C-alpha positions in Angstrom: -62.3 26.7 6.2 -66.0 26.0 6.1 -67.7 22.8 4.8 -70.9 23.1 2.9 -72.8 21.4 0.7 -71.5 21.9 -2.8 -73.7 23.7 -5.3 -73.7 23.5 -9.2 -71.9 26.6 -9.2 -68.5 24.9 -7.4 -68.4 22.1 -9.8 -66.2 24.1 -12.2 -63.8 24.1 -9.0 -64.2 20.8 -8.1 -63.7 19.3 -11.7 -60.0 20.3 -12.6 -58.9 18.6 -9.3 -60.9 15.7 -9.4 -60.1 15.4 -12.9 -56.5 15.3 -11.8 -56.7 12.8 -9.1 -58.4 10.0 -11.8 -55.7 11.1 -14.4 -52.7 10.5 -12.3 -54.5 6.8 -11.8 -52.9 6.1 -8.6 -55.4 6.3 -5.8 -59.3 6.6 -7.4 -61.2 3.7 -9.1 -62.8 6.0 -11.3 -61.2 6.0 -15.1 -57.8 7.6 -15.9 -59.9 9.4 -19.0 -63.5 10.2 -17.1 -65.3 12.8 -19.1 -66.6 16.1 -17.3 -70.0 15.0 -17.9 -69.3 11.7 -17.0 -67.6 13.2 -13.8 -70.1 15.2 -12.5 -72.8 12.5 -13.0 -70.4 9.7 -10.7 -70.0 13.4 -7.6 -72.8 15.4 -7.7 -75.1 13.8 -5.7 -79.0 14.6 -4.8 -81.0 12.6 -1.7 -80.2 10.7 0.0 -76.7 10.7 -1.1 -74.8 14.0 -0.5 -72.2 16.0 -1.7 -69.7 18.6 0.3 -66.7 21.2 -0.4 -64.6 22.2 1.8 -64.1 26.0 1.5 -60.9 28.1 2.1 -61.8 31.5 3.4 -60.7 33.2 -0.2 -63.5 30.8 -1.7 -61.0 28.4 -3.1 -62.3 24.9 -3.3 -60.1 22.5 -0.8 -61.8 19.2 -1.3 -64.7 17.8 -1.5 -66.8 14.7 -0.6 -69.9 13.0 -1.4 -71.9 10.6 0.8 -74.7 8.0 0.0 -75.7 4.7 1.5 -73.4 2.4 0.3 -76.4 -0.5 -0.8 -79.5 0.0 -1.6 -82.7 -2.2 0.4 -82.4 -4.7 3.7 -78.5 -3.2 3.4 -79.0 0.7 3.2 -77.5 1.3 6.2 -74.4 0.9 6.1 -73.1 4.2 4.2 -69.8 5.1 2.5 -68.1 7.9 1.4 -65.2 8.7 -1.1 -63.1 12.0 -0.8 -61.3 14.0 -3.3 -58.4 16.8 -1.9 -57.0 19.5 -4.1 -53.5 18.2 -4.0 -51.9 22.4 -3.4 -54.2 21.6 -0.1 -52.8 18.1 0.8 -51.4 17.7 4.3 -53.7 20.3 5.9 -56.4 18.6 7.7 -58.9 18.6 5.0 -59.1 15.2 4.3 -59.3 14.9 7.8 -61.9 17.6 8.6 -64.1 16.0 5.1 -64.5 12.5 6.9 -65.4 13.9 10.1 -68.5 15.6 8.3 -68.9 12.1 6.6 -68.8 10.0 9.8 -71.5 13.2 11.2 -73.7 12.8 8.3 -74.3 9.2 8.4 -74.4 8.9 12.8 -77.5 11.6 12.3 -78.9 9.8 9.4 -79.4 6.9 11.1 -76.6 4.7 9.6 -75.3 2.0 11.7 -71.7 2.5 9.6 -69.9 3.5 7.4 -67.9 1.2 4.3 -65.1 2.3 1.9 -65.5 -0.3 -0.9 -62.2 0.6 -2.9 -59.0 2.4 -0.9 -56.0 1.7 -2.5 -53.8 0.0 -0.5 -50.3 2.3 -1.8 -52.5 5.5 -0.6 -51.0 5.0 2.7 -51.9 8.8 3.6 -55.7 7.7 3.4 -55.3 3.9 5.1 -53.8 6.5 7.5 -56.0 8.6 8.2 -59.2 6.5 8.1 -57.4 3.9 10.4 -56.7 7.6 13.1 -61.0 7.9 12.8 -61.3 4.0 13.8 -61.7 2.7 10.4 -60.5 -1.3 9.9 -59.3 -2.6 7.2 -62.0 -5.7 6.6 -60.6 -7.2 3.5 -58.2 -6.7 0.5 -58.5 -7.7 -2.7 -55.2 -8.3 -4.1 -54.7 -6.7 -7.0 -57.6 -5.7 -7.2 -56.6 -2.0 -8.1 -53.9 -0.9 -11.4 -51.8 1.7 -10.3 -50.5 3.1 -13.4 -47.0 3.5 -11.4 -46.7 0.6 -9.6 -48.4 -2.1 -11.5 -51.3 -4.1 -9.4 -51.6 -3.5 -5.5 -54.7 -5.0 -3.0 -58.0 -2.7 -2.8 -59.1 -3.0 1.1 -62.7 -2.6 2.0 -62.7 -0.3 5.1 -65.1 -0.2 8.0 -66.1 1.8 11.0 -69.4 0.8 13.2 -70.8 4.1 13.6 -73.1 2.2 16.2 -72.6 3.6 20.1 
């Protein structure tokens, strides 16, 4: 698996699984009726943000991540990131590799920490992965996410310091 910067040519390979994940309404806070044009604007970032893809030797896009400052101005020293793994490739280390890439990017860019603003509490694989990489739940918005199957569930805010 190779992780590289995403290009415009990758978008048609990202969109089908990004759209499907959003439409299921279980793990991501984007609208379930997200249009392709809006989705591209949300996901395909320009500097100071970055969008990457995890690509198999066959050229298949296995997953994608976007990383960016969490806030602007005097709070721009904390990064954030979002990840989507094609469900056909879940459980194979793609999410871990993407998260490790985001952490390395943020550290190299001088960010002091990384914050995830909206981790769905019922998304136990993601919460377990982030915890294994050193993130902590620093707060939970009760019923902050309307899960399409489970109803209202918590929405975690997770943080990891990048200071040595």
